[in-house]
C-alpha positions in Angstrom: -49.2 24.4 -10.2 -51.1 21.5 -8.8 -49.8 19.2 -11.6 -46.2 20.4 -11.0 -46.5 19.7 -7.3 -47.7 16.1 -8.1 -44.6 15.7 -10.4 -42.3 16.9 -7.6 -43.9 14.5 -5.1 -43.6 11.6 -7.5 -39.9 12.5 -8.1 -39.2 12.6 -4.3 -41.0 9.2 -3.9 -38.9 7.7 -6.7 -35.7 9.0 -5.1 -36.6 7.6 -1.7 -37.5 4.3 -3.3 -34.1 4.2 -5.0 -32.3 5.0 -1.8 -34.2 2.3 0.0 -33.1 -0.2 -2.6 -29.5 0.8 -2.1 -29.1 2.4 -5.6 -28.1 5.7 -4.1 -24.8 4.3 -3.2 -23.7 4.7 -6.7 -24.0 8.4 -6.3 -21.4 8.4 -3.5 -18.9 6.1 -5.2 -15.7 8.0 -6.3 -14.1 7.0 -9.6 -11.5 5.0 -7.7 -14.1 2.6 -6.3 -15.9 2.0 -9.6 -12.8 1.9 -11.7 -12.1 -1.2 -13.9 -8.4 -0.6 -13.3 -5.9 -1.6 -10.7 -5.0 1.5 -8.6 -2.0 1.8 -6.3 -1.7 4.9 -4.1 1.5 5.8 -2.3 0.0 7.9 0.4 1.5 11.1 1.7 2.1 10.3 5.3 5.3 12.2 5.9 8.4 10.2 7.0 7.0 6.7 6.7 5.2 4.3 4.3 1.6 3.7 3.5 0.4 2.1 0.3 -3.3 1.6 -0.6 -4.3 -0.9 -3.3 -7.7 -1.0 -4.9 -8.1 -4.0 -7.4 -10.6 -4.1 -10.3 -12.5 -6.7 -8.3 -13.0 -4.2 -5.4 -10.4 -5.8 -3.0 -8.6 -3.3 -0.8 -5.2 -3.7 0.8 -3.3 -1.2 3.0 0.4 -1.9 3.3 1.8 0.0 6.3 0.3 3.1 7.9 2.9 5.7 8.4 4.0 7.3 11.7 0.7 8.7 12.9 -3.1 9.2 12.3 -2.4 11.2 9.1 -3.1 8.0 7.2 -6.8 8.3 8.0 -7.0 11.6 6.2 -5.3 10.1 3.2 -7.5 7.1 3.1 -10.6 9.3 3.3 -9.6 10.8 -0.1 -9.2 7.4 -1.9 -12.0 5.4 -0.3 -15.8 6.1 -0.4 -17.2 7.9 2.6 -19.4 5.0 3.6 -16.7 2.4 3.2 -15.4 1.3 6.7 -13.7 -2.0 5.8 -10.4 -3.0 4.4 -9.8 -6.6 3.3 -6.1 -6.8 4.3 -3.7 -4.7 6.3 0.0 -5.4 6.1 2.6 -4.3 8.7 5.9 -4.9 7.0 7.9 -4.6 10.1 7.5 -3.1 13.6 9.0 0.3 13.2 6.9 3.3 14.2 7.0 4.9 10.8 5.3 1.9 9.4 2.9 0.7 12.0 1.8 3.6 14.2 -0.8 4.7 11.7 -2.2 1.2 11.5 -3.3 1.5 15.2 -5.7 4.3 14.0 -6.7 2.3 10.9 -7.6 -0.8 13.0 -9.7 1.5 15.3 -11.6 3.1 12.4 -12.0 0.3 9.9 -13.1 -3.3 10.0 -10.1 -5.4 8.8 -10.5 -9.0 7.7 -6.8 -10.1 7.5 -3.6 -8.8 9.0 -0.3 -9.9 7.4 2.7 -9.5 9.6 5.9 -11.3 10.7 6.9 -12.6 14.1 9.4 -9.7 14.5 8.6 -7.5 17.5 9.7 -4.4 19.3 9.8 -3.3 22.9 8.3 0.1 22.1 4.9 1.4 23.3 3.9 1.9 19.7 4.4 -1.8 19.0 2.5 -2.8 22.2 -0.4 -0.6 21.1 -0.3 -2.1 17.6 -0.4 -5.7 19.1 -3.4 -4.7 21.2 -5.2 -3.2 18.3 -4.7 -6.3 16.2 -6.0 -8.5 19.0 -9.0 -6.3 19.6 -9.8 -6.2 15.9 -10.2 -10.0 15.8 -8.9 -10.2 12.2 -7.3 -13.3 10.8 -3.5 -13.0 11.5 -1.2 -14.5 8.9 2.5 -14.7 9.3 4.3 -13.9 6.1 6.4 -16.5 4.3 8.0 -16.4 0.9 5.9 -18.3 -1.6 2.5 -17.2 -0.2 0.2 -15.8 -2.9 -2.9 -13.9 -2.0 -5.6 -13.7 -4.7 -7.1 -10.3 -4.7 -10.2 -11.1 -6.7 -10.2 -12.8 -10.1 -7.4 -10.9 -11.7 -4.8 -9.7 -9.2 -2.3 -11.4 -6.9 -0.1 -10.3 -4.1 3.0 -12.5 -3.6 5.3 -12.7 -0.6 9.0 -12.8 -1.6 10.4 -12.3 1.8 10.9 -13.4 4.7 11.5 -17.1 4.1 11.1 -18.1 7.7 10.4 -16.9 11.3 11.8 -13.4 11.4 11.6 -12.9 15.2 15.4 -12.9 15.7 16.1 -10.6 12.8 17.0 -6.9 12.8 13.8 -5.0 12.2 14.5 -3.6 8.7 15.9 -6.9 7.6 12.6 -8.6 8.6 10.6 -6.4 6.2 7.9 -8.2 4.2 8.7 -7.8 0.5 5.7 -8.1 -1.8 5.1 -8.2 -5.5 1.7 -7.0 -6.8 0.7 -8.4 -10.2 -2.3 -7.5 -12.4 -1.9 -9.1 -15.9 1.4 -7.9 -17.3 1.7 -5.1 -14.7 3.9 -5.6 -11.6 4.7 -3.4 -8.6 7.5 -4.3 -6.2 7.1 -3.2 -2.5 10.2 -3.5 -0.4 9.5 -2.1 3.1 12.8 -1.1 4.6 14.7 -4.1 3.3 18.4 -3.4 3.3 20.9 -4.2 0.6 21.8 -7.7 1.9 18.1 -8.7 1.5 18.0 -7.1 -1.9 21.1 -9.1 -3.0 19.5 -12.3 -1.6 16.3 -11.6 -3.6 18.4 -10.9 -6.7 20.1 -14.4 -6.4 16.9 -16.3 -5.5 14.2 -14.5 -7.6 16.3 -13.5 -10.6 14.2 -12.0 -13.5 11.0 -12.7 -11.6 11.8 -9.4 -9.7 11.2 -7.4 -12.9 8.6 -4.8 -12.1 7.5 -1.6 -13.8 7.1 0.2 -10.5 9.3 -0.2 -7.4 9.0 1.4 -4.0 12.5 2.3 -3.1 13.6 0.7 0.2 14.0 2.5 3.5 12.7 5.9 2.2 15.6 6.3 -0.2 18.4 5.6 2.3 21.8 4.5 1.1 21.3 1.3 3.2 19.0 0.1 0.4 18.9 0.1 -3.4 21.7 -2.3 -4.3 22.8 -1.7 -7.9 22.4 -5.3 -8.9 19.0 -5.4 -7.4 17.9 -2.3 -9.3 19.3 -3.7 -12.5 17.3 -6.9 -12.0 14.1 -5.1 -11.2 14.6 -2.8 -14.2 11.8 -0.4 -13.2 10.3 2.3 -15.3 9.0 4.1 -12.2 10.3 4.4 -8.7 8.6 5.9 -5.6 10.4 7.2 -2.6 8.1 7.7 0.5 9.7 10.3 2.7 8.9 13.4 4.8 9.7 16.9 3.8 13.0 18.1 5.4 13.3 14.9 7.4 16.2 14.6 9.8 17.7 11.6 8.1 18.4 13.3 4.8 16.2 10.9 2.9 16.5 10.3 0.0 20.3 10.1 -0.1 22.0 11.6 -3.1 23.6 8.2 -4.0 20.2 6.6 -4.5 18.8 9.5 -6.5 21.8 9.4 -8.7 21.5 5.6 -9.2 17.9 6.0 -10.3 18.7 9.0 -12.5 21.6 7.1 -14.3 19.2 4.3 -15.1 16.6 6.8 -16.5 14.0 5.7 -14.0 11.1 8.2 -13.5 11.3 8.8 -9.8 8.6 10.4 -7.5 9.2 11.5 -3.9 6.1 12.0 -1.8 8.0 14.8 0.1 8.0 16.7 -3.2 4.8 15.7 -5.0 2.6 14.3 -2.2 0.5 11.3 -3.0 1.5 9.2 -6.0 -1.0 7.1 -7.9 -0.4 4.4 -10.5 -3.1 2.9 -12.7 -3.0 -0.3 -14.7 -5.3 -1.9 -17.2 -3.4 -5.2 -17.0 -1.3 -4.4 -20.0 0.1 -1.0 -19.3 0.8 0.9 -16.1 1.0 4.7 -15.8 1.1 7.5 -13.3 -2.2 9.4 -12.9 
């Protein structure tokens, strides 16, 4: 019995030593954090957008935050419990269903960089968002087509739109459009960009738009998803981020039919909740 007690004490000491050295953190890391793959989560935030990216190099990006604090609950399921920092937060445009949740994110997490446009709104939500960004003290970068953010050694996030100061544009038309690339895998993220912006991108970007995954613009509204744009992107998968039984009727039948006619595997967060894609740099698939 005495020998057993000694063994137990030695085991406890060993565990405490490991914890002091920081080795215990590995016990808390979920698979997402230690994964060698690129992981892209389209979070279930109701009628809004929120996309969380975890690169193989450990860089984390949150694109939009949905309409309320629900995004915090979603993040807690894809980030380690102890992790209270996000490398980059993107507010694609100043509508509530994209930035309201970012106010809570900026209050909860340490954020290094905020990517946004000059477009603004006279709403209380936007004022609160502006205040939260200022209080965070993060580096603020204004999006311009041609910018490329290196997310570690193997992944890039490129800005395709806007091309200039977006302060005088209609809100949806000012949306930041991004293309995430990891090896041969690409994901196109469109905010609420309307058809005229999609047509512009089709003309200026051409085949560079091709992406295996596309986030359908404006929650599947008929105001987005131009046919020529979808043909140029030529996606295998599409994600529609929308709320269940939303008052806008998103996604509209025309958009669903367009995707179906092109045999695109389409996932709607209103139906399947959070949607996750994983890439090894060669292939990309839904988890």
